ZATI-325725 format. One record per residue (C-alpha): residue number from 1; chain; residue in one letter; x, y, z. Coordinates in Angstrom, 3 decimals. Example, Ala and Ser with C-alpha at 12.3 -4.5 7.8 and 13.67 -1.06 7.14 Angstrom:
nr	kette	rest	c1	c2	c3
1	A	A	12.300	-4.500	7.800 .
2	A	S	13.670	-1.060	7.140 .
END
This chain:
nr	kette	rest	c1	c2	c3
1	A	X	8.288	7.394	-10.506 .
2	A	X	9.835	4.833	-12.841 .
3	A	X	13.549	4.685	-13.559 .
4	A	X	13.300	6.604	-16.851 .
5	A	X	13.422	10.398	-17.102 .
6	A	X	12.188	11.674	-20.447 .
7	A	X	13.482	14.936	-21.844 .
8	A	X	11.854	17.063	-24.532 .
9	A	X	14.147	19.403	-26.447 .
10	A	X	12.824	22.587	-28.070 .
11	A	X	15.350	23.346	-30.798 .
12	A	X	17.981	21.240	-32.514 .
13	A	X	20.499	23.858	-33.548 .
14	A	X	24.034	24.095	-32.218 .
15	A	X	23.190	23.778	-28.527 .
16	A	X	20.262	21.389	-28.954 .
17	A	X	22.432	19.047	-31.014 .
18	A	X	25.049	19.150	-28.273 .
19	A	X	22.460	18.252	-25.640 .
20	A	X	21.164	15.268	-27.612 .
21	A	X	24.712	14.090	-28.363 .
22	A	X	25.786	14.224	-24.706 .
23	A	X	22.628	12.490	-23.460 .
24	A	X	23.324	9.648	-25.896 .
25	A	X	27.097	9.407	-25.468 .
26	A	X	27.169	9.781	-21.674 .
27	A	X	23.998	7.897	-20.790 .
28	A	X	25.833	5.268	-18.695 .
29	A	X	27.618	7.862	-16.580 .
30	A	X	24.429	9.881	-16.176 .
31	A	X	22.570	6.737	-15.065 .
32	A	X	25.280	5.944	-12.510 .
33	A	X	25.214	9.508	-11.180 .
34	A	X	21.434	9.842	-10.947 .
35	A	X	20.036	6.327	-10.666 .
36	A	X	17.822	7.021	-13.683 .
37	A	X	17.971	6.451	-17.406 .
38	A	X	17.802	9.979	-18.798 .
39	A	X	16.959	10.155	-22.478 .
40	A	X	15.742	12.572	-25.113 .
41	A	X	12.226	11.436	-26.026 .
42	A	X	11.145	14.173	-28.446 .
43	A	X	12.839	17.079	-30.200 .
44	A	X	11.070	20.040	-31.784 .
45	A	X	12.497	21.544	-34.985 .
46	A	X	11.313	24.173	-37.439 .
47	A	X	12.357	22.254	-40.557 .
48	A	X	11.625	18.531	-40.574 .
49	A	X	13.550	18.019	-43.816 .
50	A	X	16.822	19.582	-42.701 .
51	A	X	19.795	17.253	-42.331 .
52	A	X	21.188	17.063	-38.792 .
53	A	X	24.745	16.535	-37.602 .
54	A	X	23.624	14.513	-34.582 .
55	A	X	22.182	11.013	-34.328 .
56	A	X	18.457	11.177	-33.556 .
57	A	X	17.681	7.465	-33.905 .
58	A	X	14.981	6.493	-31.443 .
59	A	X	13.947	10.109	-30.851 .
60	A	X	10.620	11.482	-32.065 .
61	A	X	11.011	14.583	-34.237 .
62	A	X	8.197	17.096	-34.615 .
63	A	X	7.605	20.688	-35.604 .
64	A	X	4.887	21.159	-32.960 .
65	A	X	6.022	22.260	-29.503 .
66	A	X	2.765	21.077	-27.935 .
67	A	X	3.827	17.485	-28.599 .
68	A	X	6.461	18.079	-25.935 .
69	A	X	4.621	20.524	-23.680 .
70	A	X	1.453	18.400	-23.437 .
71	A	X	3.162	15.007	-23.223 .
72	A	X	2.543	13.674	-19.708 .
73	A	X	5.489	11.290	-20.102 .
74	A	X	8.018	14.107	-20.528 .
75	A	X	9.516	15.204	-17.223 .
76	A	X	11.989	17.903	-18.282 .
77	A	X	11.752	20.446	-21.100 .
78	A	X	14.952	21.913	-22.543 .
79	A	X	14.478	25.258	-24.308 .
80	A	X	17.331	25.986	-26.725 .
81	A	X	15.344	27.535	-29.564 .
82	A	X	16.376	31.149	-28.896 .
83	A	X	14.298	34.293	-29.111 .
84	A	X	12.280	35.712	-26.260 .
85	A	X	8.503	35.845	-26.564 .
86	A	X	7.838	32.442	-28.159 .
87	A	X	10.377	30.786	-25.886 .
88	A	X	8.725	32.400	-22.874 .
89	A	X	5.304	31.097	-23.922 .
90	A	X	6.670	27.560	-24.176 .
91	A	X	8.426	27.743	-20.810 .
92	A	X	5.304	29.125	-19.126 .
93	A	X	3.230	26.274	-20.517 .
94	A	X	5.819	23.685	-19.505 .
95	A	X	5.918	24.974	-15.924 .
96	A	X	2.131	25.191	-15.711 .
97	A	X	2.074	21.552	-16.841 .
98	A	X	4.396	20.715	-13.915 .
99	A	X	7.455	20.069	-16.055 .
100	A	X	10.921	21.097	-14.979 .
101	A	X	12.709	23.408	-17.417 .
102	A	X	16.299	23.996	-18.492 .
103	A	X	17.136	26.934	-20.746 .
104	A	X	20.273	28.405	-22.277 .
105	A	X	18.422	31.596	-23.187 .
106	A	X	20.246	34.610	-21.690 .
107	A	X	18.006	37.112	-23.499 .
108	A	X	14.919	35.548	-21.965 .
109	A	X	16.337	35.194	-18.455 .
110	A	X	17.699	38.743	-18.396 .
111	A	X	14.232	40.124	-19.171 .
112	A	X	11.807	37.620	-17.624 .
113	A	X	13.977	35.614	-15.232 .
114	A	X	12.300	36.720	-11.998 .
115	A	X	8.806	36.162	-13.397 .
116	A	X	9.639	32.676	-14.676 .
117	A	X	11.424	31.649	-11.483 .
118	A	X	8.370	32.713	-9.497 .
119	A	X	6.176	30.624	-11.795 .
120	A	X	8.507	27.657	-11.282 .
121	A	X	8.192	28.174	-7.528 .
122	A	X	4.400	28.310	-7.728 .
123	A	X	4.330	25.009	-9.623 .
124	A	X	6.927	23.239	-7.467 .
125	A	X	9.259	22.932	-10.452 .
126	A	X	12.883	23.668	-11.192 .
127	A	X	13.982	26.244	-13.748 .
128	A	X	17.739	26.050	-14.391 .
129	A	X	19.787	28.242	-16.722 .
130	A	X	23.500	27.569	-16.184 .
131	A	X	24.213	27.671	-19.931 .
132	A	X	22.809	31.197	-20.289 .
133	A	X	26.088	32.737	-19.080 .
134	A	X	29.578	31.778	-20.256 .
135	A	X	28.605	28.560	-22.039 .
136	A	X	30.406	25.595	-20.526 .
137	A	X	31.748	27.440	-17.474 .
138	A	X	29.789	26.489	-14.302 .
139	A	X	29.772	30.018	-12.948 .
140	A	X	26.088	30.246	-11.973 .
141	A	X	26.284	27.052	-9.948 .
142	A	X	29.525	28.336	-8.482 .
143	A	X	27.730	31.448	-7.240 .
144	A	X	24.629	29.700	-5.904 .
145	A	X	26.254	26.561	-4.459 .
146	A	X	30.027	26.868	-4.172 .
147	A	X	29.909	30.416	-2.779 .
148	A	X	26.542	30.124	-1.046 .
149	A	X	27.988	30.999	2.380 .
150	A	X	29.800	34.120	1.196 .
151	A	X	28.845	37.743	0.649 .
152	A	X	29.684	38.543	-2.966 .
153	A	X	30.930	42.097	-3.406 .
154	A	X	32.127	42.149	-7.000 .
155	A	X	31.684	40.123	-10.174 .
156	A	X	33.590	41.066	-13.295 .
157	A	X	34.373	39.134	-16.394 .
158	A	X	34.847	38.546	-20.071 .
159	A	X	31.481	37.090	-21.024 .
160	A	X	31.369	37.665	-24.778 .
161	A	X	33.671	35.526	-26.896 .
162	A	X	33.181	37.515	-30.104 .
163	A	X	34.508	40.787	-28.737 .
164	A	X	37.270	39.052	-26.807 .
165	A	X	38.437	37.394	-30.023 .
166	A	X	38.369	40.737	-31.817 .
167	A	X	40.281	42.634	-29.126 .
168	A	X	42.833	39.825	-28.902 .
169	A	X	43.545	40.006	-32.630 .
170	A	X	43.619	43.808	-32.638 .
171	A	X	46.191	43.686	-29.843 .
172	A	X	48.343	40.763	-30.940 .
173	A	X	48.146	41.148	-34.734 .
174	A	X	47.703	44.905	-35.055 .
175	A	X	44.396	44.459	-36.890 .
176	A	X	41.862	47.242	-37.234 .
177	A	X	38.376	46.878	-35.768 .
178	A	X	37.006	46.189	-39.249 .
179	A	X	39.607	43.477	-39.961 .
180	A	X	38.961	41.770	-36.629 .
181	A	X	35.185	41.830	-37.132 .
182	A	X	35.466	40.420	-40.637 .
183	A	X	37.600	37.512	-39.415 .
184	A	X	35.267	36.856	-36.470 .
185	A	X	32.336	36.649	-38.892 .
186	A	X	34.298	34.371	-41.213 .
187	A	X	35.004	31.969	-38.336 .
188	A	X	31.399	32.031	-37.141 .
189	A	X	32.116	33.871	-33.875 .
190	A	X	30.149	36.939	-34.989 .
191	A	X	26.750	37.132	-36.679 .
192	A	X	26.211	38.976	-39.954 .
193	A	X	24.588	41.623	-37.749 .
194	A	X	27.096	41.874	-34.864 .
195	A	X	25.202	44.558	-32.946 .
196	A	X	24.423	42.500	-29.832 .
197	A	X	28.078	41.534	-29.464 .
198	A	X	30.044	44.650	-30.414 .
199	A	X	27.667	47.100	-28.719 .
200	A	X	27.854	45.168	-25.447 .
201	A	X	24.191	44.115	-25.327 .
202	A	X	24.942	40.397	-25.090 .
203	A	X	27.355	40.997	-22.214 .
204	A	X	24.855	43.291	-20.469 .
205	A	X	22.252	40.526	-20.352 .
206	A	X	24.781	38.237	-18.725 .
207	A	X	25.776	40.914	-16.205 .
208	A	X	22.127	41.255	-15.175 .
209	A	X	21.863	37.489	-14.640 .
210	A	X	25.129	37.358	-12.680 .
211	A	X	24.090	40.288	-10.487 .
212	A	X	20.724	38.729	-9.722 .
213	A	X	22.320	35.489	-8.587 .
214	A	X	25.422	36.907	-6.943 .
215	A	X	23.631	39.658	-5.023 .
216	A	X	20.213	37.950	-4.610 .
217	A	X	18.565	40.893	-6.336 .
218	A	X	16.084	41.430	-9.123 .
219	A	X	17.926	43.947	-11.289 .
220	A	X	16.642	45.244	-14.594 .
221	A	X	18.558	45.091	-17.845 .
222	A	X	18.075	48.862	-17.974 .
223	A	X	20.206	49.152	-14.828 .
224	A	X	23.318	48.124	-16.783 .
225	A	X	25.347	50.995	-18.266 .
226	A	X	26.652	49.777	-21.618 .
227	A	X	29.405	50.883	-23.975 .
228	A	X	30.675	48.545	-26.693 .
229	A	X	33.860	48.299	-28.759 .
230	A	X	32.817	49.891	-32.072 .
231	A	X	35.000	52.954	-31.460 .
232	A	X	38.067	51.056	-30.235 .
233	A	X	41.101	51.660	-32.451 .
234	A	X	44.258	49.597	-32.648 .
235	A	X	46.179	52.676	-31.487 .
236	A	X	44.304	52.479	-28.179 .
237	A	X	45.468	48.932	-27.597 .
238	A	X	49.034	49.714	-28.640 .
239	A	X	49.308	52.673	-26.279 .
240	A	X	47.627	50.739	-23.469 .
241	A	X	50.176	47.959	-23.880 .
242	A	X	53.050	50.455	-23.643 .
243	A	X	51.582	51.643	-20.350 .
244	A	X	51.290	48.088	-18.997 .
245	A	X	47.605	47.466	-19.681 .
246	A	X	45.501	45.050	-21.729 .
247	A	X	42.081	46.038	-23.062 .
248	A	X	39.091	43.741	-22.562 .
249	A	X	35.331	44.251	-22.807 .
250	A	X	34.461	43.800	-19.146 .
251	A	X	31.055	43.190	-17.655 .
252	A	X	31.000	44.246	-14.030 .
253	A	X	28.645	44.142	-11.059 .
254	A	X	29.790	45.832	-7.842 .
255	A	X	27.974	46.176	-4.532 .
256	A	X	28.589	48.513	-1.605 .
257	A	X	25.933	48.057	1.033 .
258	A	X	22.610	48.251	-0.784 .
259	A	X	24.050	50.308	-3.662 .
260	A	X	25.168	48.602	-6.861 .
261	A	X	26.852	49.592	-10.094 .
262	A	X	26.387	47.476	-13.224 .
263	A	X	28.341	48.140	-16.391 .
264	A	X	29.760	46.784	-19.625 .
265	A	X	32.592	48.734	-21.222 .
266	A	X	36.079	48.439	-22.697 .
267	A	X	38.431	48.397	-19.725 .
268	A	X	42.195	48.589	-19.321 .
269	A	X	43.414	45.804	-17.049 .
270	A	X	46.866	45.694	-15.454 .
271	A	X	48.912	43.210	-17.482 .
272	A	X	49.205	40.906	-14.445 .
273	A	X	45.454	40.752	-13.859 .
274	A	X	44.227	37.158	-14.441 .
275	A	X	41.596	38.370	-16.916 .
276	A	X	44.205	40.109	-19.080 .
277	A	X	45.472	36.709	-20.243 .
278	A	X	42.059	35.379	-21.289 .
279	A	X	42.327	35.483	-25.064 .
280	A	X	40.423	34.754	-28.262 .
281	A	X	36.920	33.318	-27.821 .
282	A	X	37.424	32.161	-24.230 .
283	A	X	35.408	33.558	-21.319 .
284	A	X	36.229	34.090	-17.662 .
285	A	X	34.402	35.440	-14.627 .
286	A	X	36.286	36.898	-11.666 .
287	A	X	34.473	36.983	-8.328 .
288	A	X	35.352	38.697	-5.058 .
289	A	X	33.686	37.525	-1.855 .
290	A	X	34.182	38.776	1.689 .
291	A	X	35.329	35.380	2.935 .
292	A	X	36.820	33.593	-0.062 .
293	A	X	38.641	36.588	-1.490 .
294	A	X	39.151	36.268	-5.238 .
295	A	X	38.277	33.283	-7.433 .
296	A	X	38.053	32.934	-11.204 .
297	A	X	36.000	30.695	-13.493 .
298	A	X	37.549	30.134	-16.933 .
299	A	X	36.725	28.145	-20.040 .
300	A	X	34.948	28.051	-23.402 .
301	A	X	32.094	30.520	-23.471 .
302	A	X	30.151	28.981	-26.341 .
303	A	X	30.009	26.035	-28.686 .
304	A	X	27.974	22.910	-29.284 .
305	A	X	29.481	20.640	-26.643 .
306	A	X	30.583	23.149	-23.969 .
307	A	X	27.140	24.766	-23.839 .
308	A	X	25.418	21.411	-24.267 .
309	A	X	27.411	20.149	-21.292 .
310	A	X	26.092	22.989	-19.120 .
311	A	X	22.514	22.186	-20.162 .
312	A	X	22.923	18.487	-19.374 .
313	A	X	24.490	19.359	-16.013 .
314	A	X	21.296	21.245	-15.192 .
315	A	X	19.249	18.227	-16.268 .
316	A	X	21.288	16.017	-13.930 .
317	A	X	20.843	18.496	-11.079 .
318	A	X	17.074	18.444	-11.575 .
319	A	X	16.943	14.640	-11.689 .
320	A	X	18.935	14.365	-8.464 .
321	A	X	16.582	16.855	-6.830 .
322	A	X	13.316	15.253	-7.916 .
323	A	X	12.785	13.147	-4.802 .
324	A	X	13.752	15.915	-2.389 .
325	A	X	11.462	18.339	-0.607 .
326	A	X	11.175	21.059	-1.670 .
327	A	X	11.804	20.061	-5.246 .
328	A	X	12.182	23.548	-6.634 .
329	A	X	15.811	24.143	-5.663 .
330	A	X	16.128	26.844	-8.319 .
331	A	X	13.206	28.904	-7.018 .
332	A	X	13.672	32.645	-6.736 .
333	A	X	14.688	33.850	-3.290 .
334	A	X	13.142	36.932	-1.777 .
335	A	X	15.066	39.655	-3.637 .
336	A	X	17.237	42.058	-1.669 .
337	A	X	16.288	45.748	-2.154 .
338	A	X	18.886	47.799	-3.989 .
339	A	X	19.660	51.238	-5.337 .
340	A	X	21.951	52.278	-8.165 .
341	A	X	25.119	54.173	-7.402 .
342	A	X	25.150	57.704	-8.751 .
343	A	X	27.887	58.903	-11.088 .
344	A	X	29.410	60.779	-8.136 .
345	A	X	29.925	57.436	-6.353 .
346	A	X	31.400	55.453	-9.268 .
347	A	X	35.150	55.935	-8.987 .
348	A	X	37.876	54.820	-11.425 .
349	A	X	41.139	55.786	-13.000 .
350	A	X	40.840	56.838	-16.642 .
351	A	X	42.839	56.618	-19.858 .
352	A	X	42.204	59.423	-22.355 .
353	A	X	43.644	59.857	-25.867 .
354	A	X	43.095	63.210	-27.588 .
355	A	X	44.343	65.090	-30.640 .
356	A	X	45.465	68.711	-30.174 .
357	A	X	46.435	71.462	-32.536 .
358	A	X	50.231	71.621	-32.355 .
359	A	X	50.305	75.170	-31.038 .
360	A	X	51.942	76.756	-27.979 .
361	A	X	49.789	76.565	-24.853 .
362	A	X	47.398	73.823	-26.052 .
363	A	X	48.633	71.209	-23.600 .
364	A	X	48.342	73.716	-20.777 .
365	A	X	44.715	74.390	-21.720 .
366	A	X	43.985	70.670	-21.505 .
367	A	X	45.667	70.227	-18.141 .
368	A	X	43.732	73.220	-16.823 .
369	A	X	40.511	71.359	-17.641 .
370	A	X	41.567	68.646	-15.194 .
371	A	X	42.718	71.140	-12.566 .
372	A	X	39.446	73.067	-12.751 .
373	A	X	37.486	69.926	-11.839 .
374	A	X	39.976	68.638	-9.242 .
375	A	X	41.040	65.599	-11.267 .
376	A	X	44.700	64.801	-10.657 .
377	A	X	46.918	63.378	-13.384 .
378	A	X	49.186	60.368	-13.004 .
379	A	X	50.782	60.488	-16.437 .
380	A	X	50.759	62.730	-19.525 .
381	A	X	52.405	61.673	-22.798 .
382	A	X	52.588	63.897	-25.874 .
383	A	X	53.284	62.346	-29.279 .
384	A	X	53.585	64.120	-32.653 .
385	A	X	51.017	63.088	-35.252 .
386	A	X	51.773	65.464	-38.126 .
387	A	X	52.696	69.096	-38.678 .
388	A	X	49.335	70.327	-37.459 .
389	A	X	48.333	67.872	-34.726 .
390	A	X	49.850	66.275	-31.661 .
391	A	X	48.423	63.315	-29.759 .
392	A	X	48.200	63.454	-25.994 .
393	A	X	47.592	60.450	-23.760 .
394	A	X	46.479	61.131	-20.201 .
395	A	X	46.164	58.699	-17.291 .
396	A	X	44.299	60.057	-14.274 .
397	A	X	44.295	59.128	-10.625 .
398	A	X	41.025	57.953	-9.072 .
399	A	X	38.105	60.229	-9.826 .
400	A	X	34.347	59.971	-10.042 .
401	A	X	32.584	59.323	-13.308 .
402	A	X	30.700	62.573	-12.774 .
403	A	X	33.886	64.638	-12.494 .
404	A	X	35.544	62.912	-15.440 .
405	A	X	32.580	63.568	-17.717 .
406	A	X	32.715	67.247	-16.758 .
407	A	X	36.400	67.247	-17.740 .
408	A	X	35.510	65.674	-21.097 .
409	A	X	33.015	68.450	-21.750 .
410	A	X	35.639	71.090	-21.016 .
411	A	X	38.281	69.389	-23.184 .
412	A	X	35.918	69.223	-26.159 .
413	A	X	36.003	73.021	-26.241 .
414	A	X	39.793	73.169	-26.688 .
415	A	X	40.882	69.850	-28.255 .
416	A	X	40.679	69.059	-31.939 .
417	A	X	39.252	65.620	-31.137 .
418	A	X	38.725	63.266	-28.217 .
419	A	X	39.829	59.992	-29.774 .
420	A	X	38.970	57.629	-26.939 .
421	A	X	38.646	57.146	-23.198 .
422	A	X	38.505	54.034	-21.028 .
423	A	X	38.352	53.155	-17.365 .
424	A	X	41.356	51.479	-15.760 .
425	A	X	40.824	48.584	-13.368 .
426	A	X	42.402	49.054	-9.962 .
427	A	X	46.008	47.860	-9.661 .
428	A	X	46.600	45.004	-7.208 .
429	A	X	49.300	42.499	-6.368 .
430	A	X	48.136	39.690	-8.625 .
431	A	X	49.921	36.369	-8.264 .
END
């Protein structure tokens, strides 16, 4: 092997531009760290005429991916083009051609990660994907390297910057959901079609990736129970704050023995919880291990340079590993068997906000719904809405998801409207 490592980049959008910029600007440091000159040799773009906001002097530009995938002088392929099926085809070809691969594609890795890692293993190649979760935060490497000796029991975090920005503004500024979404789109945090973000799909893909690495499993995206923030109202956040909670869209993976529970949903965190102070577009992942206890990874979850930095870190890791045996450090481990927890086993406290007809005996009918299903109440607050309706906020003690959903069904028969309900994260002595 000579002292030059050539990189081919598929895609020159936000992340691809960041990768090229960092490889150029930090080439001396990278050379000192690795002992090799690492450079972008070829980039693949869809539009050859489009102006770019990154210097590409000395780099070949093409619209044909095969000019990277079939180039015997290219050692590492970076896939930052997005999408799933076409990106998968390119990665498969790169690995079959004995090229190492780095991707930032969470959608791809959540669906085909195990298959592609096995292919990398079969071809003695690395497939790295640090940038697929939480942008510039090195959480995947933290799980696989920094916490390699530990048994991870719980991973929870804010892994979608769009929804975190929206909930922050709804809480701090009193904005409605619609106002927060409009501003997020204006600033470029949310797409014109925000479905993947606000419905929790983006976060669910990241939860699947985190669970696979943290628990050494091969979970399916379908295993993640998902509820987004479309129905969150500013009144929910205001009442939660009065009760000492902060609402965040939390992705969570929990393990008890061989049973796991994976979810994405709006969650009320105690105001002293470290995640409750992660605001705007920032991300954070909170990990509990048997030995280490609790640790948190925090930082920018997206952006040209933060995400580009994560991609280049993977490139550096691959280069350092090239002369080692085995080379394929990222290869898939033998997955641990697992089963999903049933709703009877998933236990939480709950926050419930309902509207009742302002008539004698209505509150008693609601409380009887809880009593009938053995769900005990921690707090009940009744607030007048107008002459005809009253609003009732209920906080339960710990109960199973199964029991709580039975209570909801009973309440629907007597209440004018169930406005909202959210799980409450367990209270601890946070420092």
